[in-house]
N, C-alpha and C positions, 0 to 999 in steps of 0.2 A: 503491499498500499503506501510505503514511504518510497519515493523512489531515488534520493540521494540523502548522502549524511550531511548532517549538521558541522556547521563550523564553527570551531571553537570562536572564531573572532567575532562570527554572529550577527551578519547582515537579516534584518527582521525580512519576515516572508519567506525566509529559505526551502520551506518545505510546502512542496506544491498543493494547493485548496483547492482538489479536485472531487469531480463524485463523492463517494461512500465517505473519505476521508473529509469532506468539508463539511457534510452533515454533522460526524459527530466533535469536530474543532469549534462548531460555533454554538454546539448545545448542552455540552456534558464538563466535567472537573476532572483531571488525573492526578493520580498519587505520584510525587516522587521518593522512591523507597531509599534509606538513610543521605536527605540531602546534604549531611555535613562532609561526603566526599565530594561534594561541589566545590569545598571551600580546602578541603586538605585530605588527602589518603595515608591511610595506614601500612606502609609497605614493611615486608617481613624477607628477611634474607633466604636464599635458598638452602641454605646449611640450617637452618632453625626451622623448629617444629611448632613452638608457639609465638605470641606475640611480644614477648619479653622481649626479646632484641628489634621490634619493630622503628621504625621512624616516619614521622610525617615527610609527607611531603604535598608541595614548597615548602619547605622552612626555612627560616636563618639560621645558622649553625653557633653555636659558641666557638670563640676562636681560641689560638692559641696564647694571643696577644692576653684575650679578658680573663684566661686563666692565670697566667704569670702577674697580671695585676693584682688579682686577689691573692697571690701569695702560692697556690696550686701549681707547683711544678713539676711533681710525681709523678707524669704523666704513666707509666706504666703501673702504678701502683691503683692509680682510678681505671683504667681501661683494661688489666686484665684479671680475671679470674681470682681473689685473693682466697687463698687456703692456708691454714695454719692445720698445726694437731688440735689446738683448742677447738676450733669449728668442727673439725671431723669427729672428735668426740661428743660435742654438743646435740650433731644433727645425726650420731648412728650410734651414740650407746656402747652397747657391749659387744658392737660389731664392729665398729672404728678401725681397730688391727686390719681384719679383714680387706676391708674398704683400703684403706692406705694402698695394703700390700699387691689388689690387685689393679685399681683404679689409676692409683695417683704415681707420683714418683719427685724426688727432691728438684726442687730449683736452683739451689746454689746459693739461694739467700736468708736461709734459714724459712725459706715456706717452702709450698708444695703446690704442683701442677698437675693439671689430668695430663694420663699416660693420653697421646695422639690418636688413638684409635677409638678412646671415649672423650675426646674432647668439645663436641657439639651437641647440639641438643639434639639432632638428627640422630648421633649415634646413641644417644639414650633412649631414643622412642623406637631405635632397633631391637636394643637389647629389651626393652619394657614388652614388646612383641613375644619376643624368643621365652618370657615368662608368660605368657598369655593372658596380658595383662593383670599381673598377679593378686589372688586373691587374700593370700597371707598377710597379716599384719605385718611384717618383719619386711615381706618383700614390696609391701608400700612404702615402706620407709625407707629403702635400698633406692627406690627408681625417684621417691619425691628428692632425696637426701642429694642425689647425684644430678638431677635439676636445679637444684640448688645451689652446687659448687660449679657448675657450668655458665650460670649464669650470676655468679656472684660479683658484677662490676659496677661501678657507680657512671662511669661515662662511656659511651661507645664511641669509635671515630667513624666521622662522617664519610659517606659514599667519594662526595665530588675530590677532598683533600684530607686523606685520612691522617697526615704528618700534623696539620694543624689545625682540620674544625673538626668540633667534636657536639655530641649529641647526650644529654641527660638518658640515661636509661629509666623506662618509666617504672616509679616505686622505686627508685632508687633508694631511698628513706626507709625501704624495710627488707635491705639485703645486712647479711652478717658483715661484708665489706666497710658498708656503711656505718655500722653501727661499731666498730672498730677505728674508728678514725677519733681523731682527737676533736673538742666541742667546736674549737676554732673553725676547722675544716667544715666540718658538719653544716654552721651556720653558712658560711659563703657557698658550699653545694646548694644548699637549702633556698639561698637567693637567686644563685643564677636557676636553680632549677623552675621554681615560680617565676621566673624572669622569662625563661623561655618558652615553658606552657601556657602562659597565660599574659604575656605581656607583649613581646615582641613578632608575635607571627598575626597578630591581628589584621595589619593593616595590608599585608603581601595574601591572607585566607581571604578577607573580605573584594581584594580586585581580583583574587582568581574566581570565587564563585559569582561576581556580577560576571565576567569574559564569559563563564561556561553556562550560566542561567538565560543571558540575552537570546540567543539562539533560540531555545526553548520558548521563550516567554513570547517571543515574536513570531513563532511558526501557529499560533492560535489563539484565538480568542478564548480556549477554556479558562475556568478557574484554575490555578496551579498549586495543589499542597504540596508541604516539603514534612516528610519526617524527621522531626527533629531532635530527637531521642538521644539521650549517653552524654559525652563529655560536650559540654557546646561551649565554643570559644565566645567569647564576649562580642566580639564583629555578629556573631549570626540573627539573633532578633532585627538587628536593623538594618543588614542588608534583605531580608526577608520583607521586614516590613514598607521598606524604600522600594521592593520590586513587586509589592500587592501579594507576596506569596503568604497562603495561610501557614498556619503553625498547627502542631498537633501539640493537646494536652493528654495526658494521662493521670486520671485525678489521684493513684499513687504512687506516679512517678515523678517526681521532683528533682530538678538538679543541685538543691540546695540542703548543704549540712545542717541547718537548724527550722529545715522546715518539711514535715515526713509526708504532708498531703495538699491538695491543692484543694481549695472551696471553689465550685465550679463558676460561683458570682462574681468571682475576680477575673475572669478570662474577658482577653480584648475580644472586640468582634470579630475579626481578621483570623480565625479559629476552628479547627475541628475538635471537640470534645469525647472523649469515650470513656467508660469506667474502666477498658480491660482492650488489649488488643491479642492477635495470634501467637505473638510470642510470651505470653505471659499467663498464668492460671485465670481463670474467668472468677466472676464475681463470687459465687459460690465456694469454689474452690479458694480462693485468695483467703474469705473468709476465716477458715480451717487451720490455716498452715501456720499463724503465728498468734497466740491468744494476745500477746501485749500489744502487739499492732492492731487486733482488731480491736481491742477497747479502748484505746488512743481514738479512732475513726469513731466507734460508738458514740462515745462523751464528747471530743471535739468538733466533730464536722457534722456528727449527725444530731448531735445536743440533746443526746438520750442520757439522763442519770443512771445509775446503777450499774450492775453487771450485764455484759453484753453478751445475746443469746451464742449456744453454741452452735449455731447454725442460721445461714443467712432465711430469715422469712420471706414472703413472699412479698408481708407490708414492707419491710426493712428495702426490699428489692425495689420496691416503689417509689421510696425516698430516694435511692439514687437516682434513679431514672427521673425522677422531676428534679432533682438538683441542676442534670444535666440539661434537660429540656427547657427550663426555664433560666438558664442560665444566658450571659450575652453574647455566648459564641455564635458564629454564622451558621454552623454546620455541627448535630449530632449525629454521632453513628454509635450503635450497640451491636454486638458479635449476639447471635441467635441463640446461643447458651444462654446467656445475658436474659434475653427478651422468655427463656424459659424460665429462670429464677421468679418471674412475676406470679406464677400459677404452681402450687402444688402438682397437680395433678401431668403437669410437664416436666417438672425438675424433680424427675425419678431416678436419674441416670448417677454413678459415681461422680462428685465434679473432676476425681483426677482423670477419667476417661474425657471430660469435655475439652481438655487441655490442646490445643492443635500443634504447639512447635515448642522447642525448649531449645533458643540457639545455642549453649554453652555444652550440650549434646550433638555432637553434629551427625550422629547415625539415627537421630529421634524420627520417627516418620511422620509425616504427616497423614494420620489415617481416621481423622476425626470423620465420623458421618451423623446427623442427624438422625436419632433415635424415633420421631414422629415424621409416618408419612406425611408428604406434603399434602394428598389427597386430603389429609385428617385437619391440617392444619388451614387448608384454606374452606374446609367446611365446620369447623370452631367458630361460629360466628358469635357467642358473647367473649371469647377471648380476643378476636380481631377489630370486635367492637368498643372492648374498653380500652385498647390499644390505640385506636382512632381518637377516643374521647381525649387521651392522656396526652396526644399530641396535639388535635386540635386545641384544646385549653390551656396549652401553652404557648398558643399565637403562631406554632409555626405552621400550620395547613389551616385550611376553611373544613371546617363542620361536615 
């Protein structure tokens, strides 16, 4: 249907508005999954198996001059896995000598280094498969410990100039390498870490996203909705607002450390709001996952006194629905599983079976199927009329 590719320099109207395509682009909206990728991508080197050694692209690196200015001269100490006998003992307990002899060797400076055949994440991943994804606690401890050793660095060498450009390792402050540093070095590295991830990239990421989004925005008259969940740079809301891209707000997924839940009444107009997505548990499933979180939600967001029920009742599901329907957000969207929560006769399935996807488990299958035939749903006049009244009562459609 689309005959030629998008130009990232983006002249408006670069996609032909003809035939069936013209019908869709003037009448509907579309969603950009993980719109943060238009700002920057997280690149993982081929020799690694997890995102620990990933780097943002584009990004402005730390320079040798900056490290020198802060007194961080020992580059090898910060960029190579820092392994000592104390760290090995702490990670592997009674098995530390076995690990030392099999996987490590002396580096000649009072420290240890990984043997070449075990020096990368992919090597450990291969070892993990040989253990057939270990079930024994001791085997799991071994694999986790080896991953910790090979990733135990504070800085990564940048691809463009490995000798003079550097990147903070994500969550470097959680590594044994960082813990072993003197306090003044920790403070310097924490300052550079914050400046790198939260300050210096904002302009280049904003420019990059604008250049990449312009062709899409100019190709149609459709409303564009962006899924902007996760580690959100400060520039994202301003760019999306300037380009009139609707944001996504999930009530129990805020980016703030001091704010666990949104109240939909605080959403801005250019928003798509929802209580859950395909990548998380349903409303009923979430309600049973963490008793403390449920209690906080029940008392603070719902404004109900006392103990929260152990299960999400249809009446409580209605409260959540009304919060969203009466919010200022332009669009409300509800998963069919959450719609079923409004009626006890439909919410008969185990909530755990209603979850569609679990992103952290790559082999998780999208196997959810509606347990009620569509013909029965269409024939359920009482329930459909209730939904119509809820929506019309909120002013989102006519009765």
